[in-house]
Structures are given as structure tokens and as C-alpha cells.
C-alpha positions, 0 to 999 in steps of 0.5 A, a space after each residue: 482915363 485922364 491918361 487917355 487925353 493928350 493936353 495939346 495936339 502934336 506940333 506941326 513939325 512933330 506931326 510930320 515926322 511922327 510915324 503914320 501909325 502914331 497919328 492914327 492912334 489919336 483923335 480930336 474930341 471937342 467939348 462945347 459949353 453953351 449958355 449965357 456968358 456968365 454960366 459958360 465962364 463959371 463952367 470953364 473956370 470949374 473945369 480949369 480948377 479941376 485940372 481938365 483943361 488950361 484957360 488958354 485951351 478954350 476958344 474965345 466966347 462966340 455966338 453958337 450957330 442958329 441959336 443965338 446963345 453963346 458958346 466956348 469950345 475945347 479940343 482934347 486929343 484922345 489916345 486910341 488903344 
């Protein structure tokens, strides 16, 4: 299953030159971690240590809409079959 994810979206120049069906075979999947800043940092660090994502792939810490809680977001690119 780990091979189903691409680490980064294709770069704009690559995406424009890629065949249309290649772009159609990928979709973004967003993972949100919501909670206290300390809890979020713990979970993000854990996922980085597991090799799920790089630290720079995560958004900055920001307020979650309508809740007043904090969040960070990661976008992974899923390879469709």
C-alpha cells in the first residue's frame, strides 16, 4: 500500500507535459491532525520517524476552522489503479 502514494505532486512543468491519462491516475488525499500544538507536534514527529512523510510536507500550525483548535495538514498523492 505504501507504493500507492507518491511523495510529492508532479511539478507544474512535468504535469503539463504528462499525458492526460497519467494525471487522471492520481488524486490528492489530505491528512489532518487536529488538537493541541504539543499533541500535533508529537503525532507529526511520529509519522516522520515512521517514514510516512517529511517534516517539510506538513502545513504550518494553524487554527482549525470553527473549532478554535489547532491543526496541520499533509497532502499525499494516491496512485489510482
